[in-house]
Residue frames relative to the residue before (quaternion, step in Angstrom):
aa qw qx qy qz dx dy dz
X 1.0000 0.0000 0.0000 0.0000 0.00 0.00 0.00
X 0.6845 0.4731 -0.2887 0.4735 3.58 0.92 -1.01
X 0.6149 0.5434 -0.3466 0.4544 3.58 1.05 -0.76
X 0.6290 0.5421 -0.3278 0.4506 3.56 1.00 -0.81
X 0.6520 0.5139 -0.3162 0.4592 3.58 0.95 -0.89
X 0.6578 0.5039 -0.3220 0.4578 3.58 0.96 -0.80
X 0.6297 0.5243 -0.3386 0.4626 3.59 1.04 -0.71
X 0.6343 0.5259 -0.3295 0.4611 3.56 1.01 -0.84
X 0.6522 0.5151 -0.3185 0.4560 3.57 0.94 -0.92
X 0.6501 0.5211 -0.3212 0.4501 3.59 0.97 -0.83
X 0.6342 0.5270 -0.3242 0.4637 3.57 1.01 -0.82
X 0.6418 0.5207 -0.3165 0.4655 3.57 1.00 -0.89
X 0.6555 0.5137 -0.3165 0.4542 3.59 0.93 -0.86
X 0.6533 0.5095 -0.3111 0.4658 3.56 0.99 -0.87
X 0.6382 0.5316 -0.3284 0.4497 3.60 0.95 -0.80
X 0.6434 0.5167 -0.3186 0.4664 3.56 0.99 -0.83
X 0.6662 0.5088 -0.3099 0.4486 3.57 0.91 -0.91
X 0.6545 0.5148 -0.3108 0.4583 3.58 0.96 -0.85
X 0.6324 0.5319 -0.3328 0.4543 3.56 1.01 -0.79
X 0.6585 0.5078 -0.3115 0.4599 3.59 0.97 -0.83
X 0.6179 0.5598 -0.3507 0.4265 3.61 1.01 -0.74
X 0.7022 0.4862 -0.2761 0.4408 3.57 1.01 -0.63
X 0.5970 0.6099 -0.3605 0.3764 3.61 1.19 -0.10
X 0.4174 -0.7202 0.4662 0.2995 3.57 1.20 -0.36
X 0.4247 0.7101 -0.4685 0.3098 3.60 1.19 0.25
X 0.5177 -0.6266 0.4810 0.3286 3.56 -1.13 0.59
X 0.6675 -0.5016 0.3477 0.4266 3.57 -1.19 0.33
X 0.6322 0.5459 -0.3409 0.4313 3.56 1.08 -0.74
X 0.7175 0.4396 -0.2466 0.4808 3.58 1.09 -0.65
X 0.4461 0.7093 -0.4557 0.3004 3.58 1.26 -0.09
X 0.5447 -0.6134 0.4477 0.3559 3.58 -1.08 0.61
X 0.6235 -0.5326 0.3944 0.4147 3.59 -1.17 0.39
X 0.5921 -0.5916 0.3973 0.3761 3.59 -1.07 0.65
X 0.5395 -0.6081 0.4746 0.3374 3.50 -1.20 0.62
X 0.5073 -0.6546 0.4598 0.3205 3.57 -0.92 0.85
X 0.5263 -0.6189 0.4785 0.3332 3.54 -1.10 0.69
X 0.5479 -0.6069 0.4479 0.3618 3.58 -1.06 0.63
X 0.6291 -0.5370 0.3798 0.4142 3.61 -1.12 0.49
X 0.5105 -0.6413 0.4737 0.3220 3.55 -1.06 0.73
X 0.6066 -0.5648 0.4160 0.3742 3.52 -1.21 0.56
X 0.5081 -0.6358 0.4746 0.3350 3.61 -0.93 0.80
X 0.5568 -0.6213 0.4218 0.3551 3.60 -1.03 0.66
X 0.0190 -0.7647 0.6441 -0.0015 3.53 -1.11 0.78
X 0.4953 -0.6254 0.5017 0.3344 3.55 -1.29 0.17
X 0.5512 -0.5879 0.4739 0.3548 3.54 -1.20 0.54
X 0.6150 -0.5498 0.3998 0.3996 3.60 -1.09 0.55
X 0.4888 -0.6694 0.4831 0.2822 3.53 -1.18 0.63
X 0.7815 -0.2827 0.2255 0.5084 3.59 -1.24 -0.30
X 0.8336 0.1305 -0.1490 0.5157 3.54 -1.06 0.90
X 0.6248 -0.5866 0.3301 0.3957 3.57 1.18 0.52
X 0.3624 0.7549 -0.4839 0.2544 3.58 1.20 0.30
X 0.6350 -0.5124 0.4191 0.3983 3.55 -1.24 0.50
X 0.3758 -0.7370 0.5057 0.2446 3.63 -0.74 0.97
X 0.2411 -0.7651 0.5851 0.1190 3.55 -1.16 0.64
X 0.1506 -0.7928 0.5893 0.0382 3.56 -0.79 1.12
X 0.1573 -0.8147 0.5546 0.0628 3.57 -0.83 0.98
X 0.7836 -0.1620 0.1070 0.5901 3.59 0.98 -0.74
X 0.5537 -0.6264 0.4457 0.3200 3.53 -1.28 0.37
X 0.7464 -0.3801 0.2852 0.4660 3.56 -1.31 -0.08
X 0.4176 -0.7156 0.5114 0.2281 3.55 -1.07 0.80
X 0.7431 0.4564 -0.1941 0.4493 3.57 1.21 -0.49
X 0.6425 0.5393 -0.3221 0.4390 3.62 1.22 0.08
X 0.7862 -0.2903 0.1544 0.5232 3.57 0.92 0.83
X 0.5350 -0.6337 0.4674 0.3062 3.53 -1.30 0.45
X 0.1775 0.7737 -0.5757 0.1961 3.51 0.15 1.39
X 0.0165 -0.7812 0.6240 0.0031 3.56 -1.20 0.56
X 0.2130 -0.7708 0.5898 0.1122 3.57 -1.02 0.82
X 0.2115 -0.7354 0.6316 0.1249 3.52 -0.85 1.04
X 0.0458 -0.7896 0.6119 0.0087 3.56 -0.85 0.98
X 0.1564 -0.7959 0.5834 0.0409 3.54 -1.06 0.82
X 0.2666 -0.7615 0.5736 0.1414 3.56 -0.75 1.07
X 0.1839 -0.7584 0.6197 0.0833 3.56 -0.67 1.16
X 0.0592 -0.8602 0.5057 -0.0295 3.52 0.24 1.38
X 0.2659 0.6873 -0.6660 0.1156 3.47 -1.24 0.75
X 0.2992 -0.7721 0.5307 0.1810 3.59 -0.71 0.99
X 0.6592 -0.5217 0.3780 0.3878 3.50 -1.30 0.35
X 0.7209 0.4524 -0.2479 0.4628 3.58 1.19 -0.44
X 0.5984 0.6143 -0.3475 0.3792 3.59 1.24 0.10
X 0.3243 0.7798 -0.4846 0.2279 3.58 1.24 0.26
X 0.6559 0.5199 -0.3203 0.4437 3.56 0.96 -0.84
X 0.6420 0.5133 -0.3226 0.4693 3.57 1.04 -0.73
X 0.6337 0.5117 -0.3274 0.4790 3.58 1.02 -0.73
X 0.6510 0.5174 -0.3111 0.4601 3.58 1.00 -0.84
X 0.6800 0.4813 -0.2806 0.4767 3.56 1.17 -0.62
X 0.6959 -0.5114 0.2592 0.4325 3.57 1.26 0.06
X 0.4892 0.6447 -0.4596 0.3658 3.61 1.20 -0.06
X 0.2749 -0.7872 0.5365 0.1298 3.57 -0.90 0.94
X 0.1387 -0.7943 0.5900 0.0410 3.52 -0.69 1.17
X 0.5911 0.5354 -0.3701 0.4764 3.58 1.29 0.09
X 0.1398 -0.7810 0.5976 0.1152 3.59 -1.29 -0.04
X 0.0703 -0.8510 0.5190 0.0392 3.62 0.53 1.13
X 0.6130 0.5493 -0.3694 0.4314 3.61 1.04 -0.60
X 0.6103 0.5409 -0.3518 0.4596 3.59 1.03 -0.68
X 0.6629 0.4970 -0.3049 0.4696 3.57 0.89 -0.95
X 0.6391 0.5215 -0.3246 0.4628 3.60 0.99 -0.81
X 0.6497 0.5120 -0.3176 0.4636 3.59 0.99 -0.78
X 0.6350 0.5144 -0.3341 0.4697 3.59 0.95 -0.77
X 0.6526 0.5016 -0.3154 0.4723 3.56 1.01 -0.78
X 0.6582 0.5157 -0.3106 0.4521 3.57 0.91 -0.89
X 0.7215 0.4151 -0.2328 0.5029 3.57 1.05 -0.79
X 0.3496 -0.7620 0.4703 0.2758 3.57 1.35 -0.11
X 0.3350 0.7379 -0.4996 0.3062 3.54 0.85 1.06
X 0.3287 -0.7170 0.5737 0.2209 3.63 -0.62 1.01
X 0.0453 0.8020 -0.5931 0.0540 3.57 -1.06 0.68
X 0.3070 -0.7049 0.6068 0.2018 3.52 -1.34 0.42
X 0.1649 -0.7896 0.5877 0.0626 3.57 -0.77 1.11
X 0.1948 -0.7633 0.6095 0.0891 3.55 -0.64 1.16
X 0.0736 -0.8553 0.5092 -0.0609 3.51 -0.16 1.40
X 0.3436 -0.6991 0.5752 0.2497 3.56 -1.03 0.71
X 0.5905 -0.5783 0.4210 0.3736 3.54 -1.16 0.55
X 0.6272 0.5390 -0.3393 0.4483 3.55 1.06 -0.72
X 0.6097 0.5347 -0.3425 0.4744 3.62 1.11 -0.68
X 0.6610 0.5078 -0.3078 0.4587 3.58 0.93 -0.88
X 0.6378 0.5131 -0.3264 0.4726 3.58 1.07 -0.68
X 0.6847 0.4929 -0.2842 0.4555 3.57 0.98 -0.83
X 0.8024 0.1564 -0.0482 0.5739 3.57 1.03 -0.82
X 0.0199 -0.8624 0.5056 0.0182 3.62 0.66 1.05
X 0.6326 0.5317 -0.3493 0.4417 3.60 0.99 -0.72
X 0.6728 0.4758 -0.2980 0.4817 3.57 0.95 -0.84
X 0.6216 0.5345 -0.3461 0.4563 3.60 0.99 -0.77
X 0.6665 0.4945 -0.3017 0.4692 3.58 0.91 -0.91
X 0.6554 0.5194 -0.3165 0.4477 3.60 0.92 -0.87
X 0.6587 0.4852 -0.3055 0.4873 3.58 0.95 -0.85
X 0.7022 0.5010 -0.2725 0.4262 3.57 0.86 -0.99
X 0.7241 0.4146 -0.2450 0.4937 3.60 1.13 -0.53
X 0.5583 0.5816 -0.3947 0.4408 3.58 1.28 0.04
X 0.4087 -0.7421 0.4661 0.2551 3.63 -0.54 1.07
X 0.5413 0.6152 -0.4074 0.4032 3.59 1.21 -0.24
X 0.7763 0.3204 -0.1374 0.5251 3.56 1.16 -0.66
X 0.1153 -0.7290 0.6548 0.1629 3.50 -1.38 0.09
X 0.3214 -0.7409 0.5665 0.1637 3.52 -1.11 0.83
X 0.0416 -0.7772 0.6279 -0.0013 3.55 -0.92 0.99
X 0.6065 -0.6207 0.4078 0.2840 3.52 -1.36 0.40
X 0.0705 -0.7884 0.6110 0.0133 3.56 -0.91 1.01
X 0.6373 -0.4977 0.2683 0.5236 3.54 1.33 0.60
X 0.5394 -0.5802 0.4762 0.3816 3.55 -1.28 0.16
X 0.8086 0.3821 -0.1429 0.4239 3.53 0.71 -1.17
X 0.2318 -0.7546 0.5386 0.2946 3.55 1.16 -0.76
X 0.3838 0.6511 -0.5336 0.3795 3.52 0.98 0.94
X 0.5861 -0.6373 0.3859 0.3185 3.55 -1.09 0.72
X 0.3542 -0.7238 0.5589 0.1958 3.53 -1.25 0.64
X 0.7046 0.2710 -0.2560 0.6037 3.55 1.32 0.34
X 0.5533 -0.5640 0.4716 0.3915 3.56 -1.27 0.11
X 0.8316 0.2329 -0.1550 0.4797 3.56 -1.28 0.39
X 0.4055 0.6870 -0.4929 0.3474 3.58 0.78 1.06
X 0.8054 -0.3098 0.1501 0.4825 3.58 -0.01 1.31
X 0.6683 -0.5373 0.3002 0.4178 3.57 1.06 0.65
X 0.4209 0.7136 -0.4667 0.3096 3.60 1.25 0.19
X 0.5262 -0.5649 0.5041 0.3872 3.61 -1.15 0.45
X 0.4048 -0.7429 0.4955 0.1970 3.56 -1.18 0.57
X 0.3594 -0.6950 0.5821 0.2215 3.55 -1.11 0.81
X 0.4295 -0.6846 0.5089 0.2966 3.64 -0.75 0.90
X 0.6387 -0.5650 0.3588 0.3797 3.56 -1.06 0.72
X 0.6915 0.4942 -0.2909 0.4394 3.59 0.89 -0.88
X 0.7139 0.4186 -0.2629 0.4959 3.61 1.23 -0.20
X 0.4178 0.7316 -0.4669 0.2687 3.60 1.21 -0.02
X 0.6790 0.4798 -0.3116 0.4599 3.60 0.79 -0.92
X 0.6793 0.4872 -0.3074 0.4546 3.59 0.87 -0.85
X 0.5870 0.5589 -0.3734 0.4512 3.59 1.15 -0.51
X 0.6428 0.5021 -0.3076 0.4900 3.56 1.05 -0.79
X 0.6872 0.4850 -0.2852 0.4594 3.58 0.86 -0.96
X 0.6161 0.5403 -0.3509 0.4532 3.58 1.07 -0.64
X 0.6133 0.5338 -0.3483 0.4664 3.59 1.08 -0.67
X 0.6539 0.4984 -0.3248 0.4675 3.62 0.89 -0.85
X 0.6250 0.5305 -0.3397 0.4610 3.60 1.04 -0.70
X 0.6386 0.5182 -0.3152 0.4735 3.58 1.04 -0.79
X 0.6237 0.5296 -0.3381 0.4650 3.59 1.04 -0.76
X 0.6607 0.5093 -0.3075 0.4578 3.58 0.88 -0.94
X 0.6573 0.5166 -0.3096 0.4530 3.56 0.94 -0.87
X 0.6760 0.4807 -0.2863 0.4796 3.58 1.07 -0.73
X 0.5362 -0.6440 0.3998 0.3713 3.59 1.20 -0.32
X 0.3429 0.7288 -0.5146 0.2939 3.58 1.20 0.47
X 0.2867 -0.7692 0.5506 0.1515 3.54 -0.75 1.06
X 0.8861 -0.0477 0.0192 0.4606 3.53 -0.97 0.99
X 0.0104 0.7954 -0.6047 0.0393 3.64 0.46 1.07
X 0.5101 -0.6928 0.4323 0.2701 3.52 -1.04 0.79
X 0.4908 -0.6627 0.4778 0.3027 3.61 -1.16 0.53
X 0.4455 0.6584 -0.4658 0.3887 3.54 0.92 1.00
X 0.1091 -0.7998 0.5900 0.0201 3.54 -1.02 0.84
X 0.1342 -0.7638 0.6263 0.0797 3.54 -1.04 0.85
X 0.4181 -0.7140 0.5060 0.2436 3.54 -0.71 1.07
X 0.5147 -0.6205 0.4870 0.3360 3.61 -0.94 0.80
X 0.8176 0.1509 -0.1509 0.5347 3.54 -0.80 1.04
X 0.4640 -0.6782 0.4449 0.3561 3.58 1.25 -0.14
X 0.5111 0.6760 -0.3891 0.3611 3.58 1.31 0.19
X 0.2019 0.7639 -0.5953 0.1462 3.57 -0.79 1.02
X 0.0884 -0.7573 0.6416 0.0835 3.52 -1.34 0.29
X 0.7526 -0.3891 0.2637 0.4612 3.57 -1.28 0.02
X 0.6216 0.5569 -0.3366 0.4361 3.55 1.02 -0.80
X 0.6770 0.4806 -0.2926 0.4744 3.59 0.95 -0.87
X 0.6382 0.5222 -0.3315 0.4584 3.59 0.97 -0.81
X 0.6564 0.5003 -0.3106 0.4716 3.59 0.99 -0.76
X 0.6527 0.5330 -0.3196 0.4332 3.58 0.94 -0.86
X 0.7364 0.4205 -0.2355 0.4748 3.60 1.05 -0.70
X 0.3869 0.7419 -0.4785 0.2663 3.59 1.21 -0.07
X 0.6888 0.4761 -0.3222 0.4417 3.66 0.79 -0.83
X 0.5949 0.5819 -0.3713 0.4119 3.63 1.14 -0.40
X 0.3605 -0.7862 0.4471 0.2283 3.58 1.22 -0.31
X 0.4667 0.6835 -0.4400 0.3484 3.59 1.17 0.51
X 0.3402 -0.6528 0.6214 0.2685 3.50 -1.41 0.24
X 0.3339 -0.7317 0.5571 0.2070 3.58 -0.77 1.01
X 0.1500 -0.8005 0.5785 0.0452 3.57 -0.84 1.02
X 0.1280 -0.7730 0.6205 0.0327 3.53 -0.73 1.16
X 0.3959 -0.6918 0.5367 0.2768 3.63 -0.92 -0.79
X 0.2767 -0.7374 0.5766 0.2174 3.54 -1.30 0.17
X 0.7260 0.3089 -0.2285 0.5704 3.61 1.29 -0.02
X 0.2026 -0.7680 0.5998 0.0967 3.57 -0.69 1.13
X 0.3705 -0.7589 0.4939 0.2067 3.57 -0.66 1.10
X 0.2839 -0.7993 0.4893 0.2026 3.57 1.16 -0.52
X 0.4084 0.7495 -0.4447 0.2714 3.59 1.15 0.51
X 0.4907 0.6723 -0.4448 0.3307 3.61 1.18 -0.26
X 0.8589 -0.0314 -0.0621 0.5074 3.52 -0.67 1.28
X 0.4761 0.6426 -0.4574 0.3889 3.61 1.23 0.29
X 0.2491 -0.7962 0.5387 0.1174 3.59 -0.91 0.93
X 0.6687 0.4748 -0.2952 0.4902 3.59 1.24 -0.26
X 0.3357 -0.7759 0.4915 0.2092 3.63 -0.37 1.15
X 0.5913 0.5795 -0.3738 0.4181 3.60 1.11 -0.55
X 0.6142 0.5427 -0.3465 0.4563 3.58 1.06 -0.72
X 0.6667 0.4945 -0.2969 0.4720 3.58 0.92 -0.93
X 0.6681 0.5145 -0.3071 0.4412 3.58 0.82 -1.00
X 0.6736 0.5001 -0.3048 0.4509 3.58 0.88 -0.91
X 0.6468 0.5197 -0.3308 0.4496 3.57 0.96 -0.82
X 0.6576 0.4919 -0.3128 0.4773 3.60 0.98 -0.81
X 0.6950 0.4888 -0.2908 0.4399 3.59 0.75 -1.01
X 0.6523 0.5084 -0.3177 0.4638 3.59 1.06 -0.67
X 0.7453 0.4504 -0.2246 0.4372 3.58 1.10 -0.69
X 0.5938 0.6237 -0.3697 0.3488 3.59 1.09 -0.60
X 0.0101 -0.7383 0.6741 -0.0209 3.48 -1.17 0.93
X 0.6776 -0.4498 0.3440 0.4694 3.63 -1.18 0.19
X 0.8089 0.2431 -0.2052 0.4945 3.57 -0.89 1.00
X 0.4246 0.7403 -0.4511 0.2610 3.61 1.23 0.01
X 0.2123 -0.6977 0.6671 0.1521 3.51 -1.37 0.52
X 0.1579 -0.8009 0.5759 0.0449 3.56 -0.61 1.20
X 0.2023 -0.7715 0.5907 0.1221 3.59 -0.89 0.89
X 0.0646 0.7470 -0.6544 0.0976 3.51 -0.90 1.16
X 0.4246 -0.7164 0.4997 0.2383 3.59 -1.27 -0.04
X 0.2598 -0.7475 0.5976 0.1288 3.52 -1.23 0.68
X 0.4855 0.6291 -0.4258 0.4326 3.53 0.78 1.15
X 0.3993 -0.7563 0.4595 0.2398 3.58 -0.41 1.19
X 0.7150 0.4800 -0.2849 0.4210 3.57 0.74 -1.00
X 0.7642 0.3773 -0.1974 0.4845 3.59 0.98 -0.79
X 0.7858 0.1927 -0.1130 0.5768 3.61 1.19 -0.33
X 0.0130 -0.8766 0.4810 0.0004 3.59 0.65 1.12
X 0.7097 0.4670 -0.2699 0.4532 3.63 1.14 -0.43
X 0.4504 0.7494 -0.4264 0.2320 3.59 1.23 -0.27
X 0.6693 0.5087 -0.3240 0.4339 3.59 0.80 -0.93
X 0.6685 0.4799 -0.3058 0.4789 3.60 0.93 -0.80
X 0.6239 0.5311 -0.3394 0.4621 3.57 1.05 -0.69
X 0.6357 0.5351 -0.3336 0.4452 3.59 0.95 -0.84
X 0.6391 0.5310 -0.3341 0.4449 3.60 1.01 -0.75
X 0.6715 0.4384 -0.2984 0.5175 3.60 1.20 -0.36
X 0.6518 0.5505 -0.3165 0.4145 3.58 0.97 -0.87
X 0.6876 0.5331 -0.3047 0.3876 3.57 0.76 -1.05
X 0.7140 0.4183 -0.2978 0.4759 3.68 0.65 -0.89
X 0.6225 0.5496 -0.3549 0.4294 3.60 1.02 -0.71
X 0.6872 0.4594 -0.2895 0.4826 3.60 0.90 -0.86
X 0.6270 0.5226 -0.3515 0.4585 3.60 1.02 -0.66
X 0.6221 0.5285 -0.3448 0.4634 3.60 1.03 -0.63
X 0.6796 0.4616 -0.2792 0.4971 3.56 1.15 -0.56
X 0.6014 -0.6125 0.3403 0.3839 3.58 1.26 0.14
X 0.4578 0.6860 -0.4560 0.3343 3.59 1.20 0.27
X 0.2152 -0.7389 0.6263 0.1243 3.53 -1.23 0.69
X 0.3507 -0.7468 0.5308 0.1935 3.56 -0.85 1.00
X 0.0114 -0.7910 0.6102 -0.0430 3.55 -0.94 0.98
X 0.5090 -0.5955 0.5091 0.3566 3.53 -1.33 0.12
X 0.6790 -0.4941 0.3515 0.4138 3.56 -1.24 0.43
X 0.6158 0.5727 -0.3588 0.4051 3.60 0.95 -0.79
X 0.6382 0.5164 -0.3405 0.4584 3.60 1.02 -0.68
X 0.6530 0.5009 -0.3249 0.4660 3.59 0.96 -0.77
X 0.6545 0.4957 -0.3208 0.4723 3.58 0.94 -0.82
X 0.6384 0.5334 -0.3229 0.4513 3.57 1.01 -0.79
X 0.7105 0.4416 -0.2485 0.4883 3.58 1.11 -0.68
X 0.4396 0.7325 -0.4417 0.2741 3.56 1.29 -0.18
X 0.0768 0.7554 -0.6475 0.0650 3.53 -1.03 0.90
X 0.8003 -0.2527 0.1708 0.5162 3.59 -1.07 -0.54
X 0.6501 0.5135 -0.3261 0.4553 3.57 1.24 -0.33
X 0.5463 0.6169 -0.4057 0.3956 3.58 1.24 -0.17
X 0.3727 -0.7204 0.5406 0.2235 3.54 -1.11 0.66
X 0.0768 0.7792 -0.6155 0.0898 3.53 -0.52 1.20
X 0.1437 -0.7886 0.5932 0.0740 3.53 -1.18 0.58
X 0.0614 -0.8264 0.5593 0.0206 3.60 0.14 1.22
X 0.6193 0.5470 -0.3483 0.4426 3.57 1.25 -0.30
X 0.6014 -0.5488 0.4204 0.4005 3.56 -1.25 0.03
X 0.4624 -0.6608 0.5125 0.2947 3.53 -1.29 0.37
């Protein structure tokens, strides 16, 4: 997908240059050069046997950085619940992140983007955030994953691609080539199935524990106790399933800043990855 965008940008640049050549203008009068297309977001090299690489956290020795990530969960089968009034979005959380000026990576399902296209577009076009892929369906890529329905192996890649299509339809600009397995469940079979998609799988090293938790202090304490330099924290962007998250974030952010931590997006941690980064190209 990103390669396609770069090709389109190159064609546009060539068209502009050719049009200028036909005007007879001198070099001094030529229009300014077309800006180069954005560089490809950082990714990890494929793992052994070409398997999809798995990223868990950034380097521990390159400064006190931490990435807050939020899973915007909605399964392909929850449309009726949304129609009945259940809220799988969390606009107040997004507003709080903006007010606190906290960069974040939102792992969004395609079904979530379809249900809340205006919010998906707003998040995706805000430079404070980046949107990554959490599958279309939020069905599991392995068996026995928190009771989730299972995506057949032959449909795993298309499930990822369908999510990117939903992002484009909602108006999300430049979604990242990062994928988070629903439930965090994966195996060698899943990593192999996603190799052609060209994504880096992103896990975490700090579990926020906000799913169905109603006490924000519990969530905040779990995050603060677990964070180390380079950590990736997993939280949720779903009002019905994570009602305490926004209040927890209001406690987490100033506490970590007092400890000297700087908030970054996942792309920055992956870009900084070296021998100190924690990657897991193997199966769990």
